[in-house]
Backbone bond lengths (Angstrom), bond angles and torsions (degrees), N, CA, C in turn:
res aa  C-N    CA-C-N  psi(-1)  N-CA   C-N-CA  omega(-1)  CA-C   N-CA-C  phi
1 M - - - 1.437 - - 1.525 115.10 -
2 R 1.319 112.68 -35.03 1.475 119.22 177.01 1.493 113.79 -69.78
3 R 1.230 119.59 -11.99 1.483 125.05 178.12 1.536 110.60 -87.77
4 C 1.365 114.59 -19.28 1.457 120.67 -178.63 1.527 110.36 -62.67
5 T 1.279 115.76 140.90 1.464 121.62 175.78 1.529 112.81 -105.52
6 V 1.170 119.19 -17.12 1.497 124.71 -178.27 1.485 113.02 -143.92
7 A 1.298 116.09 141.96 1.495 124.30 179.37 1.499 104.65 -122.73
8 V 1.391 120.09 137.53 1.411 125.72 -171.09 1.494 103.59 -134.59
9 D 1.383 112.39 133.60 1.519 121.05 171.57 1.504 105.13 -117.60
10 L 1.335 116.66 102.51 1.437 121.80 -177.98 1.611 106.98 -91.28
11 G 1.272 113.56 94.48 1.439 120.76 179.81 1.511 114.11 -94.95
12 A 1.404 114.39 161.88 1.514 117.77 179.01 1.553 108.59 -65.93
13 A 1.295 116.63 -34.82 1.450 123.35 -174.58 1.555 116.47 -90.45
14 R 1.452 110.58 -48.42 1.440 118.67 -177.97 1.441 111.01 -140.15
15 T 1.316 116.02 149.90 1.526 122.36 172.38 1.492 107.80 -107.57
16 R 1.342 112.67 131.07 1.485 115.99 179.95 1.552 103.88 -123.64
17 V 1.351 115.27 144.41 1.337 127.10 179.04 1.521 116.57 -126.05
18 Y 1.301 122.84 121.26 1.413 129.24 -176.25 1.523 106.39 -106.85
19 L 1.329 120.73 127.82 1.430 123.32 179.21 1.598 109.01 -112.45
20 R 1.198 117.64 131.92 1.504 119.28 -174.52 1.528 106.74 -66.68
21 G 1.290 114.52 131.61 1.418 121.38 -178.12 1.412 117.80 89.73
22 S 1.429 115.66 -16.62 1.451 121.57 -176.23 1.530 113.50 -121.71
23 G 1.365 120.00 -12.55 1.396 125.83 -179.61 1.473 112.02 79.58
24 L 1.335 115.73 -152.68 1.491 122.67 -179.03 1.476 110.50 -74.05
25 V 1.351 116.70 112.32 1.449 116.35 -173.29 1.557 110.74 -112.24
26 A 1.338 120.24 -5.17 1.507 121.92 178.22 1.479 107.23 -150.08
27 D 1.369 114.21 137.62 1.410 122.17 172.77 1.445 108.08 -149.79
28 E 1.369 118.33 88.34 1.442 123.01 -173.43 1.556 110.54 -124.05
29 P 1.341 114.20 157.10 1.573 115.04 173.88 1.478 110.43 -65.98
30 S 1.352 113.49 144.31 1.450 117.84 -179.69 1.569 109.76 -81.61
31 V 1.280 117.92 73.88 1.403 123.73 -170.98 1.523 109.33 -144.81
32 A 1.348 118.20 134.94 1.443 120.74 179.26 1.547 107.23 -137.12
33 A 1.360 115.38 139.48 1.418 121.38 176.83 1.520 110.17 -105.35
34 V 1.355 119.08 135.14 1.522 118.25 -169.43 1.644 100.09 -141.13
35 D 1.409 104.90 140.00 1.485 115.42 172.45 1.511 105.65 -83.40
36 V 1.317 115.20 121.15 1.464 124.03 -172.34 1.522 106.47 -75.01
37 R 1.274 120.08 -26.53 1.468 123.64 177.64 1.494 118.81 -70.21
38 T 1.359 114.23 -41.27 1.443 119.25 -178.15 1.560 109.34 -109.69
39 G 1.302 118.72 -18.84 1.480 119.72 -169.66 1.422 117.37 83.05
40 A 1.356 119.53 0.49 1.408 123.96 -175.13 1.577 112.56 -71.37
41 L 1.342 115.07 142.04 1.444 118.02 176.17 1.482 110.24 -84.67
42 I 1.358 115.11 121.01 1.379 119.34 -171.02 1.575 111.39 -91.54
43 A 1.329 115.57 -44.39 1.443 119.85 -175.98 1.642 107.30 -154.62
44 V 1.234 113.89 157.44 1.535 124.72 178.17 1.479 111.54 -141.50
45 G 1.303 114.81 145.08 1.387 117.51 176.35 1.530 115.62 81.25
46 V 1.329 112.23 -138.56 1.435 118.47 179.55 1.500 117.70 -51.65
47 H 1.364 114.38 -45.20 1.448 122.31 179.81 1.541 113.00 -64.16
48 A 1.318 114.51 -36.39 1.485 119.66 179.21 1.525 107.95 -75.32
49 E 1.296 122.04 -35.47 1.477 122.95 179.30 1.511 109.73 -65.38
50 Q 1.404 118.26 -36.41 1.440 119.50 -177.42 1.571 107.73 -69.43
51 M 1.374 121.33 -19.72 1.436 119.46 -176.71 1.501 108.57 -86.21
52 A 1.308 124.49 -8.62 1.466 123.40 -176.21 1.487 112.29 -59.50
53 G 1.315 115.78 126.10 1.485 122.16 -176.73 1.428 114.97 77.64
54 R 1.322 122.82 4.42 1.437 124.29 -174.70 1.585 108.82 -130.62
55 T 1.269 119.99 22.62 1.422 121.60 -173.62 1.578 109.90 -103.96
56 P 1.361 118.43 155.53 1.432 118.76 170.59 1.645 108.31 -79.25
57 D 1.300 114.79 177.86 1.409 121.96 -169.90 1.496 111.48 -64.81
58 H 1.320 119.54 -26.65 1.439 119.03 -174.11 1.592 111.57 -90.58
59 I 1.293 118.63 3.77 1.371 121.41 175.61 1.586 109.12 -116.05
60 R 1.290 113.70 132.71 1.554 118.09 -176.21 1.561 103.44 -120.24
61 V 1.355 111.76 132.69 1.439 118.81 174.90 1.485 104.71 -98.96
62 A 1.332 118.52 113.99 1.433 122.86 -178.78 1.492 114.88 -108.13
63 R 1.295 115.04 147.72 1.497 121.33 171.48 1.534 108.98 -118.26
64 P 1.204 113.45 98.18 1.585 116.22 -176.86 1.468 116.32 -67.79
65 V 1.289 115.27 -15.29 1.510 120.00 -177.84 1.529 109.55 -119.16
66 Q 1.377 117.82 122.53 1.373 122.70 -177.51 1.521 109.62 -130.88
67 N 1.357 118.05 129.12 1.380 120.97 179.95 1.604 114.24 61.03
68 G 1.382 111.39 27.83 1.462 113.98 -179.80 1.540 113.85 85.07
69 T 1.342 116.10 -3.19 1.445 119.17 -174.99 1.543 109.95 -118.56
70 V 1.307 116.57 136.84 1.457 124.22 178.61 1.574 109.54 -70.97
71 V 1.320 114.05 114.24 1.522 117.76 -177.57 1.525 105.66 -104.42
72 D 1.261 124.61 -16.16 1.470 125.42 179.76 1.593 107.74 -133.88
73 I 1.286 115.68 97.05 1.487 121.38 -169.74 1.547 103.37 -67.32
74 A 1.298 119.18 -47.19 1.529 119.78 -174.17 1.492 109.66 -62.12
75 M 1.335 121.15 -47.23 1.435 122.30 -179.80 1.538 110.94 -65.04
76 A 1.362 117.69 -41.69 1.466 122.96 -179.72 1.528 108.31 -59.51
77 H 1.327 118.05 -39.81 1.411 125.06 179.84 1.545 109.26 -62.78
78 R 1.286 114.48 -50.46 1.481 119.84 -177.39 1.507 110.70 -66.14
79 M 1.290 120.48 -36.17 1.442 124.97 179.19 1.492 109.59 -67.42
80 L 1.361 117.79 -45.94 1.439 119.02 179.66 1.510 113.64 -68.26
81 R 1.271 114.62 -37.37 1.544 116.26 176.79 1.451 110.17 -62.28
82 H 1.363 119.53 -40.12 1.507 121.18 177.56 1.426 110.38 -64.98
83 I 1.387 120.16 -46.24 1.438 118.89 -179.54 1.482 112.81 -62.15
84 L 1.281 115.50 -47.74 1.584 117.35 -179.12 1.506 110.56 -67.53
85 G 1.240 116.42 -35.44 1.505 119.62 178.36 1.556 114.21 -61.80
86 G 1.328 114.69 -39.01 1.462 122.55 176.29 1.468 113.26 -72.89
87 K 1.306 116.19 -35.48 1.497 118.05 -179.55 1.480 116.95 -86.08
88 L 1.378 117.42 -35.45 1.428 123.82 -179.78 1.575 119.89 -101.23
89 G 1.290 111.10 -18.62 1.431 116.91 -176.68 1.496 111.10 96.72
90 R 1.335 117.62 140.95 1.419 125.32 -177.50 1.575 112.11 -57.88
91 R 1.272 113.03 -42.21 1.522 114.75 -178.55 1.428 114.12 -68.71
92 R 1.301 120.68 -32.85 1.452 122.94 176.80 1.499 112.88 -73.32
93 L 1.383 111.37 -33.08 1.501 115.13 177.95 1.517 114.67 -66.79
94 R 1.357 116.22 -22.86 1.389 118.06 177.55 1.554 114.73 -77.62
95 V 1.315 117.87 -8.93 1.491 121.02 175.37 1.515 106.44 -75.10
96 P 1.208 121.57 119.75 1.486 126.05 179.53 1.494 113.49 -54.05
97 M 1.312 118.75 134.10 1.398 121.65 177.76 1.639 105.78 -94.09
98 M 1.380 112.73 120.32 1.422 114.77 -176.13 1.512 115.37 -69.22
99 R 1.413 114.98 -34.30 1.431 118.19 177.48 1.583 107.93 -147.85
100 A 1.369 113.16 148.27 1.424 118.20 -179.13 1.510 105.69 -137.35
101 A 1.432 114.76 143.92 1.526 120.28 176.44 1.508 107.20 -108.33
102 V 1.234 116.39 139.08 1.488 124.13 -178.15 1.551 111.26 -134.78
103 C 1.332 113.58 134.19 1.543 118.28 172.53 1.426 110.45 -75.88
104 T 1.351 117.63 142.66 1.439 123.17 177.37 1.545 109.61 -132.72
105 P 1.298 122.51 135.76 1.462 120.06 -176.70 1.483 112.08 -65.00
106 H 1.319 116.74 148.13 1.560 119.45 -175.68 1.471 107.02 -66.41
107 G 1.331 111.03 138.57 1.508 117.48 178.58 1.474 112.90 79.45
108 S 1.296 125.38 9.90 1.401 122.81 -179.54 1.522 114.85 -68.43
109 E 1.314 114.96 150.11 1.367 119.32 177.36 1.506 120.99 -64.46
110 P 1.247 121.44 151.18 1.510 118.25 178.31 1.527 111.35 -54.36
111 I 1.359 116.90 -41.72 1.469 116.49 178.62 1.441 115.46 -61.42
112 A 1.396 116.95 -31.09 1.480 121.36 175.56 1.604 107.96 -66.07
113 R 1.273 112.50 -45.09 1.476 114.64 -177.09 1.551 111.90 -66.55
114 R 1.290 113.07 -36.44 1.482 116.03 176.43 1.524 110.66 -63.54
115 A 1.303 116.80 -37.79 1.499 122.99 176.61 1.532 109.13 -55.30
116 A 1.250 117.93 -49.47 1.454 123.10 -177.12 1.574 107.40 -64.60
117 V 1.305 118.75 -39.95 1.490 122.84 179.48 1.423 108.73 -62.36
118 E 1.329 117.31 -51.03 1.481 121.65 -178.15 1.477 114.17 -59.87
119 T 1.404 115.02 -38.84 1.475 122.51 175.08 1.562 110.15 -52.12
120 M 1.342 114.72 -48.65 1.494 116.16 -172.74 1.538 108.40 -78.08
121 Y 1.403 118.06 -30.23 1.497 119.53 176.64 1.543 108.11 -60.22
122 G 1.380 116.03 -38.05 1.408 116.32 177.94 1.503 117.33 -59.77
123 L 1.362 114.67 -23.17 1.425 119.06 178.23 1.524 116.65 -91.10
124 G 1.340 115.04 4.22 1.407 123.03 175.83 1.557 112.26 101.35
125 A 1.280 120.33 8.64 1.478 118.15 174.17 1.511 114.03 -69.30
126 K 1.279 117.42 136.23 1.409 121.87 -179.67 1.505 112.52 -89.02
127 R 1.327 120.06 -26.52 1.423 125.08 173.78 1.560 109.55 -146.65
128 V 1.301 116.11 147.27 1.442 126.05 -176.26 1.459 110.48 -123.96
129 E 1.317 119.41 123.32 1.480 124.35 175.12 1.488 104.59 -102.10
130 L 1.364 116.46 133.56 1.449 123.09 178.15 1.609 111.15 -108.83
131 V 1.283 112.26 126.02 1.528 120.12 -176.96 1.568 108.62 -119.76
132 D 1.251 117.38 132.57 1.422 125.41 -177.34 1.534 103.67 -61.32
133 T 1.327 116.18 135.14 1.410 120.69 -178.99 1.523 114.07 -60.94
134 L 1.375 117.44 -37.28 1.480 124.48 -179.45 1.529 109.61 -64.57
135 I 1.345 118.73 -37.88 1.442 122.67 178.92 1.517 111.48 -70.67
136 A 1.404 112.88 -41.93 1.420 116.10 177.42 1.485 114.97 -64.98
137 A 1.311 114.36 -42.83 1.452 119.53 178.67 1.531 113.69 -60.34
138 A 1.335 114.28 -45.33 1.435 126.35 175.38 1.568 112.45 -54.72
139 V 1.306 113.17 -43.48 1.491 118.33 176.07 1.513 111.48 -65.19
140 G 1.350 111.39 -44.16 1.503 118.09 -175.62 1.606 108.66 -66.94
141 C 1.286 117.22 -29.49 1.494 118.38 173.87 1.440 119.14 -76.65
142 G 1.385 112.80 -8.70 1.471 119.64 -177.73 1.515 113.38 77.22
143 L 1.316 117.37 27.59 1.437 120.28 174.90 1.550 113.92 -77.94
144 P 1.315 119.11 139.64 1.440 116.72 178.00 1.502 116.62 -73.27
145 V 1.328 116.94 73.82 1.479 119.74 -169.44 1.490 110.70 -72.40
146 E 1.420 121.90 -20.78 1.423 123.20 -175.45 1.484 107.50 -86.71
147 H 1.281 126.72 -12.87 1.492 125.62 -174.78 1.559 109.91 -81.30
148 P 1.288 114.07 158.86 1.489 116.95 -178.73 1.578 110.39 -82.61
149 E 1.297 113.50 54.39 1.476 121.05 179.12 1.453 111.99 -142.15
150 A 1.359 117.23 151.93 1.420 121.24 -176.96 1.424 117.05 -74.55
151 T 1.323 118.64 130.46 1.543 123.97 168.53 1.501 108.74 -123.81
152 M 1.280 119.66 135.20 1.496 123.01 177.85 1.558 107.54 -115.92
153 I 1.254 111.19 139.81 1.488 120.16 179.72 1.419 110.08 -138.69
154 V 1.367 114.27 136.63 1.442 120.97 175.44 1.574 109.62 -124.77
155 V 1.367 112.27 113.79 1.434 120.43 -174.96 1.575 107.12 -100.29
156 C 1.257 115.84 112.36 1.465 123.41 -178.81 1.499 110.15 -100.73
157 G 1.294 118.05 102.93 1.413 120.15 -178.89 1.580 108.66 -101.60
158 A 1.392 114.14 -166.55 1.476 119.78 179.03 1.465 110.94 -79.99
159 G 1.319 122.81 -29.92 1.453 121.88 -179.04 1.461 113.64 -107.87
160 T 1.369 119.56 -33.34 1.459 120.89 -175.20 1.552 108.75 -139.03
161 T 1.315 111.32 164.49 1.543 117.29 173.18 1.515 103.52 -126.03
162 Q 1.345 113.66 126.32 1.447 123.75 177.02 1.425 115.28 -105.50
163 V 1.388 117.95 128.26 1.502 120.27 -176.69 1.545 105.51 -123.32
164 A 1.343 114.70 134.64 1.417 119.75 177.35 1.561 113.51 -150.24
165 V 1.355 111.70 156.13 1.489 117.63 170.66 1.543 103.56 -118.22
166 L 1.281 114.35 130.67 1.494 120.31 -178.03 1.489 109.66 -117.30
167 S 1.325 116.57 149.79 1.428 123.72 170.66 1.475 110.77 -160.20
168 L 1.355 121.12 144.43 1.387 127.60 -177.77 1.579 113.40 53.89
169 G 1.348 117.42 34.73 1.358 121.15 178.81 1.496 118.13 79.77
170 S 1.310 117.53 4.08 1.425 122.93 -177.90 1.529 110.48 -127.84
171 I 1.345 118.00 163.56 1.327 129.48 176.12 1.497 112.88 -85.33
172 V 1.299 119.61 110.51 1.495 124.64 -179.95 1.505 111.64 -73.33
173 A 1.377 114.19 -53.43 1.347 120.38 177.74 1.563 112.14 -143.37
174 A 1.222 122.75 143.16 1.463 121.98 178.02 1.481 112.46 -153.22
175 E 1.305 115.85 158.21 1.481 122.20 178.82 1.549 109.89 -154.82
176 T 1.241 115.68 144.88 1.435 124.27 -176.38 1.532 108.06 -123.26
177 V 1.339 117.24 133.06 1.506 123.49 179.88 1.461 110.79 -123.69
178 P 1.268 122.14 136.47 1.429 122.87 179.91 1.557 115.98 -73.34
179 V 1.263 115.68 52.27 1.484 122.89 -177.75 1.521 107.00 -128.36
180 G 1.284 120.00 126.07 1.384 124.35 173.53 1.493 114.18 -157.88
181 G 1.300 121.34 -156.50 1.437 123.41 -178.75 1.653 112.82 -58.07
182 D 1.314 115.46 -37.30 1.353 116.59 -175.83 1.570 112.02 -72.48
183 A 1.367 116.31 -32.61 1.400 121.25 178.08 1.565 110.41 -69.80
184 I 1.366 117.05 -35.25 1.402 117.91 173.87 1.477 113.47 -65.04
185 D 1.351 116.06 -39.20 1.460 122.13 -179.25 1.569 106.70 -62.84
186 R 1.369 121.50 -42.63 1.444 123.02 179.60 1.480 111.00 -64.35
187 A 1.342 115.58 -36.85 1.533 116.73 -178.86 1.481 110.59 -65.34
188 V 1.399 119.23 -40.27 1.453 121.76 176.87 1.510 114.74 -65.86
189 V 1.399 116.36 -37.06 1.410 120.25 177.46 1.588 113.97 -69.06
190 Q 1.325 113.66 -34.85 1.420 120.50 177.70 1.636 107.52 -71.48
191 H 1.259 117.05 -38.10 1.420 117.64 178.39 1.540 112.17 -65.71
192 L 1.260 116.31 -44.63 1.512 116.90 176.59 1.500 112.87 -62.96
193 R 1.306 116.70 -39.49 1.488 121.32 172.29 1.510 116.31 -55.78
194 N 1.339 111.43 -46.42 1.510 117.17 -175.32 1.578 111.36 -76.58
195 A 1.356 114.37 -45.28 1.428 120.52 -176.27 1.472 115.91 -80.81
196 H 1.319 120.53 -30.11 1.464 122.23 -171.83 1.501 112.12 -130.22
197 E 1.365 117.26 1.06 1.479 121.29 -179.40 1.467 112.98 52.59
198 L 1.300 114.03 45.79 1.463 122.99 -177.73 1.505 112.72 -127.02
199 M 1.290 117.39 130.49 1.508 120.36 -178.68 1.505 106.25 -99.15
200 L 1.351 119.35 125.48 1.424 124.37 -172.00 1.564 106.50 -115.18
201 P 1.320 121.08 131.37 1.459 120.48 175.70 1.474 109.99 -68.35
202 S 1.327 117.11 147.58 1.438 123.70 -174.84 1.483 113.43 -58.99
203 Q 1.394 117.38 -27.41 1.528 118.47 -177.06 1.484 111.10 -75.23
204 A 1.317 117.99 -12.36 1.449 122.63 -176.61 1.503 109.65 -96.62
205 V 1.311 122.16 0.55 1.448 124.02 -173.48 1.510 106.55 -84.93
206 R 1.281 121.65 -38.80 1.406 125.73 -169.16 1.568 110.27 -56.89
207 P 1.283 122.47 -42.28 1.506 118.80 -178.53 1.591 110.78 -66.48
208 L 1.276 116.43 -20.28 1.508 121.28 173.22 1.506 113.19 -66.43
209 H 1.322 116.14 -19.02 1.526 117.88 -177.75 1.518 108.89 -64.69
210 Q 1.303 119.78 -23.76 1.509 121.06 172.91 1.502 113.60 -52.56
211 M 1.360 116.15 -21.58 1.437 117.05 -177.02 1.517 115.91 -78.88
212 L 1.279 113.56 1.30 1.425 115.81 178.71 1.506 117.86 -84.38
213 G 1.278 110.05 13.30 1.518 118.35 -179.21 1.494 116.11 -66.03
214 S 1.295 112.86 -161.21 1.498 116.27 -178.10 1.558 113.57 -66.32
215 P 1.363 114.18 130.97 1.536 116.06 -179.00 1.537 112.87 -55.75
216 A 1.372 114.29 -30.35 1.452 114.70 -170.81 1.596 111.70 -73.21
217 T 1.329 112.46 -24.60 1.493 115.66 179.12 1.539 115.62 -98.38
218 A 1.381 111.47 -31.56 1.533 121.49 -174.99 1.496 115.22 -88.26
219 G 1.333 111.85 -10.27 1.547 117.35 -169.39 1.538 110.90 -65.94
220 A 1.408 116.99 -37.82 1.446 122.06 -173.57 1.487 114.04 -101.46
221 L 1.380 117.42 7.38 1.450 121.88 -179.47 1.540 112.14 -85.14
222 T 1.298 118.93 152.10 1.434 122.71 171.39 1.555 110.88 -135.29
223 T 1.240 115.26 160.19 1.507 125.79 179.73 1.437 115.53 -142.59
224 E 1.283 117.23 156.63 1.486 120.56 176.01 1.465 112.28 -101.67
225 V 1.284 112.00 136.99 1.516 121.12 -175.19 1.567 107.69 -122.42
226 H 1.299 120.75 129.18 1.384 126.59 177.51 1.633 108.12 -98.56
227 G 1.296 118.21 130.49 1.386 121.69 177.94 1.522 114.03 -163.80
228 R 1.362 120.74 -163.14 1.463 122.58 -176.48 1.484 105.99 -110.28
229 D 1.386 114.83 133.53 1.457 122.89 174.14 1.537 112.63 -62.29
230 V 1.211 117.92 132.34 1.468 119.74 179.76 1.470 111.75 -65.14
231 A 1.283 122.73 -41.13 1.425 124.75 -178.12 1.463 115.67 -77.56
232 S 1.294 118.53 -48.43 1.464 123.97 -170.93 1.442 110.99 -95.50
233 G 1.398 118.39 -25.78 1.431 118.59 -177.76 1.462 113.79 84.07
234 M 1.364 120.00 -3.76 1.447 121.82 -177.51 1.493 110.75 -87.11
235 V 1.334 116.32 163.39 1.465 125.43 176.98 1.582 105.07 -65.86
236 R 1.372 114.45 132.24 1.468 117.73 176.86 1.516 105.41 -144.58
237 T 1.310 110.52 145.88 1.558 121.90 177.38 1.544 107.45 -108.02
238 V 1.255 119.66 129.76 1.410 123.13 172.51 1.468 113.50 -124.69
239 T 1.302 117.69 159.84 1.412 124.70 179.12 1.507 107.55 -105.68
240 I 1.345 124.38 116.31 1.393 126.11 -179.44 1.506 111.60 -113.40
241 E 1.356 116.61 153.95 1.411 123.62 178.39 1.493 106.71 -93.64
242 T 1.346 111.68 143.20 1.579 115.21 -178.57 1.436 110.10 -74.53
243 E 1.329 124.84 -17.62 1.465 120.34 -177.60 1.501 108.21 -68.94
244 G 1.408 122.07 -37.60 1.416 122.57 -177.25 1.524 108.33 -71.03
245 V 1.283 121.34 -39.86 1.492 123.87 177.01 1.516 112.79 -65.59
246 R 1.340 118.70 -37.48 1.449 123.75 176.78 1.558 106.82 -65.39
247 H 1.305 119.85 -41.35 1.508 120.56 -179.83 1.454 110.24 -66.99
248 A 1.289 118.41 -39.74 1.504 120.16 178.45 1.444 113.22 -68.13
249 M 1.373 119.21 -28.18 1.508 120.41 179.99 1.480 108.19 -83.90
250 R 1.293 121.61 -27.79 1.381 123.95 -178.03 1.556 114.89 -76.97
251 T 1.415 115.31 -26.99 1.386 120.22 175.75 1.501 118.41 -50.53
252 P 1.333 114.52 -55.26 1.571 114.53 -179.90 1.519 111.31 -67.90
253 L 1.355 117.23 -24.05 1.515 121.05 -178.30 1.589 110.15 -66.13
254 T 1.266 119.32 -23.74 1.433 120.10 178.35 1.529 113.74 -60.70
255 A 1.339 116.25 -23.49 1.458 119.30 175.52 1.570 110.51 -72.12
256 V 1.326 115.89 -29.39 1.418 116.58 172.54 1.463 118.13 -70.30
257 V 1.340 118.23 -33.67 1.446 126.26 169.10 1.426 111.88 -63.48
258 D 1.275 118.94 -43.42 1.497 123.45 178.14 1.553 109.75 -63.94
259 A 1.382 118.24 -37.18 1.436 118.66 178.26 1.510 112.80 -68.11
260 I 1.333 115.60 -38.93 1.498 121.63 176.14 1.600 108.41 -58.55
261 T 1.325 116.75 -46.53 1.413 121.93 -176.44 1.504 107.37 -63.22
262 G 1.381 118.39 -46.16 1.449 119.83 -174.30 1.576 107.24 -66.57
263 V 1.255 121.54 -41.65 1.421 121.20 177.21 1.576 115.36 -58.90
264 L 1.304 112.52 -40.54 1.502 116.39 178.22 1.545 108.75 -69.43
265 R 1.267 116.08 -32.96 1.549 118.32 177.06 1.513 110.73 -60.18
266 H 1.272 120.50 -29.70 1.472 122.10 -170.54 1.509 109.90 -99.61
267 C 1.372 114.64 4.43 1.535 119.72 178.93 1.502 109.28 -92.75
268 P 1.407 116.65 153.32 1.425 117.52 173.88 1.594 110.13 -70.33
269 P 1.324 117.68 156.47 1.457 120.05 -174.03 1.515 112.86 -60.33
270 D 1.411 114.69 -32.83 1.468 118.15 -176.14 1.581 109.89 -65.95
271 L 1.344 115.77 -35.30 1.482 117.25 -177.92 1.427 108.99 -75.11
272 V 1.356 117.72 -36.74 1.525 119.31 178.53 1.559 111.04 -63.68
273 A 1.250 113.90 -32.19 1.482 118.26 174.87 1.511 114.38 -65.50
274 D 1.357 114.90 -34.87 1.421 118.44 177.87 1.499 109.46 -67.75
275 L 1.332 117.18 -36.84 1.450 119.01 -177.16 1.492 114.08 -72.42
276 G 1.312 115.55 -19.56 1.454 117.11 175.88 1.534 114.64 -61.07
277 D 1.387 115.22 -27.15 1.457 120.16 176.11 1.500 113.17 -97.67
278 R 1.334 117.64 -36.56 1.494 118.07 -177.95 1.565 111.76 -83.86
279 G 1.268 115.46 -34.01 1.479 116.19 177.34 1.535 111.77 83.59
280 I 1.317 110.07 -161.56 1.526 118.63 -176.33 1.539 110.39 -114.55
281 M 1.350 113.80 138.19 1.400 121.33 178.39 1.455 105.12 -100.10
282 L 1.342 116.41 124.77 1.496 126.78 -178.93 1.528 109.54 -103.29
283 A 1.390 115.61 118.51 1.444 123.63 -176.16 1.515 108.47 -135.46
284 G 1.315 118.45 171.62 1.467 123.90 -175.68 1.542 114.06 104.01
285 G 1.269 111.80 162.52 1.500 117.20 -178.21 1.581 113.22 -60.73
286 S 1.328 116.95 -33.41 1.508 122.55 -179.77 1.432 111.06 -83.14
287 A 1.332 125.05 -3.29 1.473 123.86 -176.34 1.444 108.33 -66.96
288 L 1.293 127.50 -29.75 1.436 126.63 -176.70 1.457 111.85 -81.30
289 M 1.336 124.63 6.01 1.409 125.79 171.06 1.554 110.10 -53.68
290 P 1.306 120.22 125.15 1.467 123.39 -178.64 1.538 108.36 -57.50
291 G 1.231 115.78 130.21 1.457 122.74 171.77 1.473 115.30 88.06
292 L 1.380 115.59 -9.75 1.549 115.82 -177.04 1.567 109.07 -65.27
293 D 1.288 121.69 -42.69 1.462 121.77 179.36 1.467 111.65 -62.64
294 T 1.372 113.74 -36.93 1.509 112.97 179.93 1.516 110.80 -67.63
295 M 1.348 117.86 -43.73 1.462 121.40 -178.11 1.537 109.32 -61.37
296 L 1.311 119.65 -41.51 1.504 118.29 -177.06 1.540 107.33 -73.64
297 R 1.285 119.18 -29.97 1.495 123.32 178.36 1.544 107.01 -62.74
298 Q 1.308 116.21 -50.10 1.463 121.75 178.88 1.513 113.13 -61.14
299 A 1.444 115.43 -43.54 1.404 114.59 -174.86 1.505 115.13 -75.77
300 T 1.297 118.42 -30.94 1.489 122.05 178.88 1.485 117.47 -98.36
301 D 1.352 119.15 -10.97 1.454 126.58 -175.69 1.559 106.74 50.43
302 M 1.293 117.40 47.53 1.498 123.85 173.75 1.449 108.06 -133.31
303 P 1.309 115.75 152.73 1.576 118.47 174.41 1.483 112.82 -61.43
304 V 1.216 121.91 135.71 1.554 125.43 177.83 1.562 106.08 -122.01
305 L 1.322 115.98 123.90 1.386 123.32 176.39 1.517 108.52 -112.64
306 V 1.338 119.98 146.54 1.446 122.64 173.69 1.550 108.31 -107.34
307 A 1.306 113.16 135.70 1.452 117.17 -178.67 1.508 112.27 -64.01
308 E 1.325 115.22 154.86 1.459 117.06 -177.88 1.521 112.98 -58.38
309 N 1.298 119.57 -49.26 1.403 124.59 176.67 1.552 108.34 -124.01
310 P 1.329 116.80 80.88 1.455 119.02 -166.64 1.488 111.96 -66.63
311 A 1.304 121.83 -32.17 1.458 129.22 -173.59 1.556 109.97 -67.47
312 T 1.258 120.33 -31.25 1.409 126.65 -171.77 1.475 118.00 -111.63
313 V 1.480 115.69 5.72 1.444 115.38 -172.29 1.541 113.60 -69.94
314 A 1.332 117.73 -30.06 1.496 121.73 178.65 1.517 111.96 -60.23
315 V 1.361 114.81 -50.00 1.455 116.86 -178.95 1.561 109.85 -74.53
316 Q 1.302 117.32 -30.38 1.497 115.14 174.68 1.493 113.66 -66.60
317 G 1.357 115.89 -32.71 1.466 121.80 173.47 1.513 110.78 -59.74
318 L 1.400 111.69 -51.90 1.537 114.62 177.90 1.507 111.31 -55.97
319 G 1.406 113.35 -40.97 1.484 114.17 -176.15 1.458 110.51 -65.33
320 A 1.360 122.79 -38.23 1.398 126.70 176.09 1.561 110.35 -57.75
321 M 1.325 119.41 -37.33 1.424 121.10 -179.35 1.491 109.87 -74.05
322 I 1.344 123.89 -42.12 1.416 121.14 -176.64 1.567 109.70 -76.35
323 E 1.274 117.12 -20.34 1.484 120.69 -179.96 1.637 105.62 -83.79
324 G 1.371 118.05 -10.99 1.497 117.79 179.53 1.478 113.63 85.29
325 R 1.315 121.06 10.47 1.426 122.25 178.93 1.524 114.55 -75.68
326 V 1.281 116.86 -24.61 1.451 123.01 175.32 1.471 109.68 -132.88
327 R 1.419 116.86 159.07 1.467 117.73 176.02 1.525 108.23 -73.43
328 P 1.349 114.39 134.99 1.472 115.12 -177.68 1.537 110.58 -71.51
329 L 1.368 112.07 145.95 1.418 121.68 177.45 1.529 110.23 -119.70
330 L 1.276 122.87 107.56 1.443 122.91 -164.49 1.535 106.23 -111.51
331 L 1.359 109.77 158.77 1.516 117.55 166.64 1.521 113.93 -69.85
332 D 1.210 115.27 164.44 1.524 116.51 178.18 1.570 105.19 -70.45
333 P 1.357 119.25 125.34 1.465 119.89 -174.58 1.543 112.26 -67.93
334 L 1.290 112.24 -17.14 1.508 115.71 -179.51 1.555 111.54 -71.43
335 T 1.289 115.77 -18.04 1.459 120.79 -177.29 1.574 114.35 -88.22
336 V 1.361 112.85 -9.21 1.474 119.88 -176.21 1.586 107.49 -70.41
């Protein structure tokens, strides 16, 4: 790990790159826009994300990473090369990277790990080290993962939520559920369609996450939403109550509570007793959703802490490993 020069976190929502000696150098959306007629890459990152839902037929907005797994190696390779080239310069990108470290979701299949390895090989890496996202995130949060005591981390991403209890540098019990920020967005869109016969673009859902606040203050509030009428197809503005939106957002989050309960059920009693005092560390891009920590605290009756920079803890943990600030904790190389 200390020979690695770059650490990459290929997320479903954003791709982050950490360069040894320079820190976090890239944090861009994992989106690429391609001209299907010529195959030319039109835009990557923020510019490509702005094109989603607004492109003509000959332009396709692709997401090469889904649920933390590379599903399109060629597109992921082009996207990463464009991001690194813009941040580091084309000349520096041509210098071969001897080693690279990449986060992989817990329990990912060998074919998914191979896809991540092949993506980095396409950028010139001679060797790729895979690190479990849960361990990297725990290191990035500053948790004492190497001590003989229990630490629990919940990584809420765009496509999945990963829950784990760690002790002595290893994962004691873990579970992954296909619920994340995207699932919450779909739940809100479906609620507006069923209750108000309104179709809302996905980009307009994120501001509604503010409605997940306290029920005592948000229950009587209303807000106006602009969208397309399901029947007529015309633009229509409706006034919605926050209570219905909060209920729609909380429904998929029950799977996260079930995952936490299942992980605790598979842990030894001594470790569960440790967690009663230390609580749960919440990380990931969706950890900043208003009211999420409160809901988990009420559901589990355990303290819930949110990481200082929850969206970047995984790549920061990888960066700490390649910088030599912590002892590297790797996956079994035979599973790559």
